[in-house]
N, C-alpha and C positions, 0 to 999 in steps of 0.2 A: 575726481578727475580734474586736471587743470583747466582753467577757463580758457575759452577760445578767444584769443587776442585779435581775430579778424573782426570780431563784434563785440567790443568791451562795453557792454551797456551799463555796468555797475557803476562806473564813474560818472554817468550822466545824472545820477541822483545826488551827487556830492554838490554842496553849495559852491558855486564857482569862486566865491571869495575865499574859500577855505583851501588855499593852495598847497598848504603843507599836507593835507589829506590827499590831494591830487598827485603830490610827489610820491607818497607812500604807495598809492595804487599803481603808478607807473613802474616803480620799483618792483612790484609784485608781478606785474606783467612781464617786465624784463627778465626776472628770475625763471618765469615760465618758458621764455625763449631759450635760456641756457639749458634747462633740463628737457627740452624737447627731444624726441627720437632722432637718431642719426638720419640726416638727409632732410629732416623737417625744419632744422634751425634757421636756414636762409629764408624759407618761406614764411616763418613766423616773424622773423626780424623784419622783413619787408612790410608784413601787415602792421606791425607795431609802430614802424617809422611813418606810414602813411596815416594811421590813426592819430598820432600825436603832432607830427610836423608836416603833414600833407598841406599843399598850398590852397586847396579847395575847401576841404572840410576837416582839417586837422585841429586837434584840440587846442594847441597854443594859439592858432589863428582865431578861433572862437573866443578864447579869453580875452585876446587883445580887442576883438570886435565889441565885446561888453564893456570896454572902457567907458563909454558914454552913459552907461546905466550906474556907474559908480559915483557916490556923491563927490562933489569937486574937492572937499577937504581930504579925501582918502585916494584921489586918483594917482597922485605921485606915488605913495607907498605901494598901491596896487600895481601900477606899472612896473615898479622896480621888482616887486615879488614875481610877477609873470616873467620878467626878463631872466630872473635867477632861475625860474623853473624851466625856462627854454633852454638856458646854458646847461642845466643839469641834464635835461633830456638829450640834447644833441651830444654832450660829452659821453653820456651812457650808451647811446646808440653807436657812436664811433668806436667805443671800447668793445661793444658786442660785435660790431663788424669785423675788427681785427681779430677777435678770439675766434669768431666763426671761420674766417679766412684761414687761420692757422690750423684749425681743425680739419678744414677741407684739404690743406696742403698735406698734413700728416696722413690723412686718410688715401690720398692720391699716391704718396711715397710707399705707403704699405702695400697698395694694390700693384704698384709697379715694381716692387721689391723681388729680387731673385732669391730663391731658396737654394742655397749652395749645397744643400744635402741631397738635392735631386740628381738623377743621372742627367748627363749632358745630352743635348739634342745634336746629333750629327747634321752638319749643314748639307743642303742639296747641292750635289755636284753635277757638272756636265758630263758629257759622255762623247767618245769619238763616234762619228758617223759611220754607219755600215760600210759605205762605199770607201771611206778612209781606212777602215780596218782591212778591207779586202786588198786595197791598193798596198798597204804596207806589208801584207803577207806575201803578195806577188813580188815586190821589190826585194824582200829578204830572200826569197827563192832564188831570184835572178842574181843577187850578190853572191850567194853561194855557189852559183854556177859560173861566176867570173865576169859578170856583166856590170856595166857602169850606167849611170843615168844621164839622160840628155833631155833638154827642155827646148821649147820654141814658142813662138807667139800664137794666140788664138787667132788673130786677124792675120790672114796670109795672102800672098799674091796668087794669082792664077798659075804662075810658072811653078811655084813650090807645090802648090796643092793639086794641080792637074798635069800640067805639061810635062814637067821633069819626071812624073810618075807614069808616062806613056798612056795618058787618057786621050784618046782622039777627040777632035772637035765635036763630033756628033755624039759622043757618049752621053747616055742619059743622066750621068751624074752631073753634067754640066748644066742641066735643065733648072730653071728657076723653081720647078716643083720639088726639087731635091735639095738644093743649096741656097743658103742665104747670101746674096750678092750685096756688096757695099759699093760705095763710090770709088772712082779712080781704078776699077779693075780689081779691087780687093774683095775677099770672101771671108766669111767665117769658116775656119778649117773644118772640113767634113771628116777628117781622121787625123791621127797623129803621125802619119806617114811623112808629112813635110819636114818633121824633125829629123827623120832619116836622111832625107835630101840634103838638108842644111849640113848635117854631120859629114856626109860622104863628100860634099863640095869643099869642106874645109879641113878634112883630116884623112890622111892616107891610110890604106889598110895596114895591118889587120884592125878591124872595127868589131866590137862586141858591145852593143848598147841596148838599153830599153828606154822608152819614152812613154809617159803616161800623162794624161790631162783631160780636159774638157773638149769635147767636139760638138758640132752643131749641124743638124740636118732637118729637113722639112717634114718631119714625121711627128704624129702625136696619136698614139692609141695605147691600148693596155700594155704592149710590149716595147713601144718606142716613145721616146720623149724628144722634143726639139733640142734639148741639151742633155748630153749623157757623157759617160767617161770611157776612155779606151786606154789600153796598154799595148805596145807593140815592142817587138823584139827584131833586132837586126844583127846578123853576123856576116862579115865579109873578110875573106883571107884566101890564101892560096889552098886549093885542093878540098875545099868544103863541098860535100855531096848531100844528095837527098837523105842518105842514111843518117848523116848528122843532124839533119832537120828532125827526122823521125825520133831519134833518141833524145834530143832536147825536149821535144813535145811530151814524150812519155815521163821523162824525169820531172818536168814542171808540172804536168796535170796530176800525176800521182802524189807529188807533194802537196798540191793545192787542195785536192779532194781526199783521196785515200790510196793506199798501196795497191788495193785490188780493183781500181778503176780501169776499165778497159779503154783502149784507144784505137780508133780506126780511121783511115783516110780514104776520101772519095774524091775522084778526079773532078776538078772544077775549072773556073776561069777568072782570073783577075788581070787587069791591064799591066800591073807592075811585076808580076811573077810569072815564070814559065819553067817547068810545069808548075800548076797550082792544084790545091786540094782543100776541101771541106774537112775539118776534123770533127769527129763525133766522139763522145764518151758514153759508157754505159749510164743509163739514167739513174742519178742519184736517188730518185724517189722510189723506184721499184727494184733497183739493182740489176736491171736487165731483164726482168720477167715480163715487162709490158705493162703500161698503165696509160691513163687518159693523157698525162702530161707528155708522154713521149708517143702518142698515137699508137700504142701497143706494139711498138717496134723495139723497145728495150734500149734504144740509142737517143742521145740528145745532141744537136749540133751545137758546138761551143766556140769554135773559132775558124778563121781562114788562114791558110799558110801557103808557101811555095818558095821556090828557088828565084832569087832576085833576077829579073828579065835582063839579058845582056844589054839592051838598049838603055835601061835605066843606069847601069854601071857606066856605060859609055858617056851618057849625058852628063854624069857627075865627074867625068875625068878619070875614071878607073878603068883600066884595060880589061875587058872581059875575057880576053885569051889567056890572061895570067891569074886573074882573081874570079872567085865565084862566092856566092853567098845565099842565105836563106833568110826570110822574114815571116813573121806571123803576128796577128793581132786579134784581141777579143775584147768585147764589151765588159767592163768592169762592173756595171749595174746588173747585167744579167746574172753574173757570177754571184752577186750579192743576193739577188732574188732566189737563186737556187740554193745558196747556202742557208739562208734564213727563212725560206718558205714565204716570201713575199709575193702575192698573187698580181700585183699591179705595180708597174714601174714607177707610176706617179706618187705612190706612197713613200718613195725614197725622198722626195722633195717637198712634201707637205709640212715637214718640221713638226710632225705630231709626236709630242714627247712620250705619249702612251706607246707608240711603236718603238721608238728609240731605246726606251728604258727596258723593254722586253728583250731587246738584242743585246745591249751593253749596259746592263743594270749596275755594274760595279766598277766601271771604268772611269777614273777622274779625268777631269779636263786638263788638257795639256797646253 
């Protein structure tokens, strides 16, 4: 087995004046560094360097320290011989250092090399959010029914968000427990209905629009979030009836869920529609047989609808004696929860990739 260069005791027995023998011993130890196992070369080279050129106990330093023990007539030759040995050792160490560095570079290149014969790795792609998927599906349905898109600001005036929609001053929706109020009489919109008001104020009938976007309410539980998404539909023209509303609802709901989804309307109240109705669908989980989700009724409330109140039309400069219209809206997030079986609305906004990849595993980022 090769000698351990970390403790080369054999050279200690050599006559310090026999520098040629020391040079041969050094070369033998340097050869052992070259033949060391991969990964050990640098460690052995460092041990060899410290043993021969170390500033405290290096061999060269010890040879120079013994200069005073050499007879005066031999000191010059001795000093020259030690310097030659020193230059030989340093040159050999530098050469070994470069050689080891090159081996390390080659090994690193090999480790980082790409095997072009292996199958490629498909990069991880993003996916569309469940809410985005549902919104796009709804927009596609409405476009097929002849509706266009309208948008509006998320920070609204009290007039557009409440007053023009026939909300009385004492209505609970105006309470700070339900609405986020800002400075200068502004609010975070509580529904997308202000977009309908803005459209009716600036566009004469006939009007057929949908508006979708984020809305904000002071709610936070399993079924409600302070921020959620709505989509609303508005149609205003001459001769629109409640029958048109029901037909549109059935066409929209059955395309959104399935052809056999039942639709029923229950009388209700909204400030901006008259008459108004809550719209239920057959429970998508039990198909109308009754389950815990629908409280054993077989029905699930999905949206609110009604005929546009004549006072809302008049406030927007539309003659209610000539024109009529209907409107309805629903929460996109709730539809996403129903479609994908998500039990808690907050899961939609936690940005957990495990949930998103279960829903849209193969949709590339757009």
